N, C-alpha and C positions, 0 to 999 in steps of 0.2 A: 504493500500500500504506500502511496505517496503521502507527502506532508498534508496536502489539502484533504485527502480522505481521512487521515488521522484526526485532523482538526474537526471535521464534520462529525465523526464518531464521538470525539471527546465532548463536543457541544451537545450532541444528542444524549449522552450519558448524564451530563451535569444539568442541562436545562430543566427537566422535570423536577429535579431536586430543588433548584432555585425557585421555581414557580410555587411549590408547596411550602417552602420556607417563608416566602413573602406572604403567602396566603394566611398562614397561621400567625405571622407577625402582625398583619393588618387586623386580624380577628381579636388580638389582644388590645382592646380599645381603651381600657380604663387605667392601666398602670403598666406601661411598656417595660419589658425586661431590658436591662442594659446590654448593649451589643457585645461587650466582652464576655458576658455570661452565656449568651447564645452561641458565640464562637467556641467557648469552652465546652458547651454541651455537644456541639457539632463535631469538634475535634475528638471529644471523648467517644462519640459514636464511631468515628473513623478508627480510633485505636482499638475499639472492641473487636474489630475484625481479627486482630493478631491472635488472641487466645481462641477465638471461634474456629479458625482454620484447623489447627491440630486436633481440637476436640471433635470436629466433624469428621476428620480423616480417621480418627480412632473409632468413632461410633459406626462409621460406614463399613468397617471391616466385617461386622456381624451380619449374617444372613438369618432371617427370622421366618422364612417360609416361602410361599409362592409369590407371584407378582403383586397380588392385592395386599397381603400383609407386609411385603417388603416396601411397597409404596407408602403404606400407612406409617411404617417405622421410619422411613426416610423423611416423611413430612413432619411427623409429630416429634420424633426424638432427635434425628440427626440435624434437621434444620430448625424446627420450632423450639425445641428445648435449648439447644446450644446458643442460638442467636438471641432469643428473648431473655435468657438467663444473664448474659453478659451486658445486654442493654440495661437491664434493671440494676445490675451491679454498678454500672457507670453512673446511673442516676443517683445512687446512694453515695458514691465516692465524690462526685463532682457537684451535686446539687442539693442534697438533703439538708445540709447544715447551713446553706447560704442564707444570708439575711434578705436576699432578693426573692427567695421562695417564700412569699408571704401572703399568697391568696390562692384559691383553688384553681383558677385558670392557668396559673403558672405551671402546675404539674403537667398539663397537656402541652403547653408551649415547650418546656424543656425536654419532655419525652419525645416530642416530634423532632426536635433538633438532634437529639441523640439518634433516633431512628433514621433520619435523613442522612446523617453523617455515615452511618453504617451502609445505607442504601447507595450512597454516592460511590464509595469504594467498591462495593459489590457490582454496581452497574458498570463502572469503568472496566473492571476485570472481565465482565461478560461481553461487552461490545468490542473488546480487542482479543477475544478468545481464539479466533481463527485467522487465517491469512486472507480470507475472502472478504472483500469489502461489502459485497451484496448480502452475504450471510450475516455479517456483523451489523449491517444497516437494518435488516429485518429484525434481528435480535434487539437492537436499540429501540426501534419503534414499538415493538411488542412490550418491552420492559417499561418504556415510558408510559404506556397506556395502562399497564396492569401491575407490574412488580413494584415500581417505586411508590405509586399510590397505595399499594397494599402495605408496605412498610410504614407509610404515613398513618394508615388506619390501625395497624397493630399498636403503634405508638400512642394514638389517641386513647385507645382502651387502657394501655398501661398507665398513661399519665392521669387519666380520670381517677383510677383507684389509688395511684401513688399519692395524689393530692389529698384524697380522703384520708389516707393513712397518716399524712402529715398533720392534718387539722382535727382528726377525730381519734384522740389518744385512747379512748375507752375501747375502740374496735380496731386498733392499729394493725394487729396481726391478721385479722380477718380481711382488711382492705389490702394489705400487702400480698396476701395469698391470691386475691383476685387480680392484683396488679401483675402477677406472674402468670396465673392460669388463664385469664381471659385472652391476652395476646398469644399465649402458647396454643390455645384452642383455635383461635382465628388463623394463626400461621400454619398450624398443622393441617387444618381443613383445607385451606387455600392450596398448599403445596401437594397434599395427598390427592386431591381431585385431579391434579395435573400429572402427578407421578404414577398413580395407578394406571391411568390411561396410557402413558408412555411405556409402562412395563408390559402391557398387554399386546404390544405390536407383534404381529405374526400369528396371533391367535385367530381362529376362524370367526370369533365373535367380536373381534377388535372394533370394527366400524360401528355396529349398533351400540356397543358399550361406550365407545369414545364419544358418540353423539350425546348419549344420556349424561355422561359425566361432564361434558362441556356445558350442557344446558344447566346442570346442577351447579357448576362452577359460576356461570353467569348469574344465576339466581342468588347464590351465596355472596357474590361480589356486590350485587345491588343492595342486599340486606345489610352487608357490612358497611356500605356507604351511608345508608339511612341511619343506622345505629351510631356510626362515628359522627355524623353531622348533628345528630340529636345530642350527643355527649358534649360536643363543642358549644352548641347553643345553650345547653343547661348550665355549663360552667361559666359561660360568658354572662349569663343572666345573674348568677350568683356573684360574679365579679362586679357587675353593675350595682347590685344591692349593697355589696360590701363597700364600694366607693362612696355611696350615698350616706351610709351610717358611720363611716370612718373606722370600721372594725377590720382587722386583719383576719384572713381565713374566712370561716363561715360557721354558723351553728348547725349542728346535726340533730 
């Protein structure tokens, strides 16, 4: 590939990340987070790739059955467990004790920036995976439409419960459990619907099963968007109320 093609692919990998980063920044209407904290969260998400890679390689060694179970294992354990675990750890290490994490919507904002940092590195690695520009271009377009927004939505779910854990001390561990399990479930379902279909290639029933799984995938993606946007709206409203009464956090 020439330099022009490489720049096109790099722009395609980064552009959807920037769009979603600006989107959630604009949604944070009542008390903007400082840019240095957002950069810190984003870089933390990028760094989280480093421990994820060897863990995923280790977990990928295990065979757990046929194509269906292997797809579920790869979706929920190899990808979902590894990636969401380290994103949550980054939130703890980089954000939990910050004085700027002082209202509920902040949890979503910081979790999204961590998730997008991870997605940025992952996306770049995928769009340069082969030597074929056309193949990489198709990969970049597909990931811009689905994979990067998916990481955004996993992060919204994580940040929603991460914020609740911060400001609801009486149910902290309950919310933290959800802050890990909800994005793990979403991530696992998202990947598994694609991986199971891919694992069935060559089977006589591949095409009808692939069509059914793809329709389920689209339905799941739409529902995930609806839930994610609802969570953003809910926390945004609590942030507005908090700004009016001058209280940090929120009452549960």
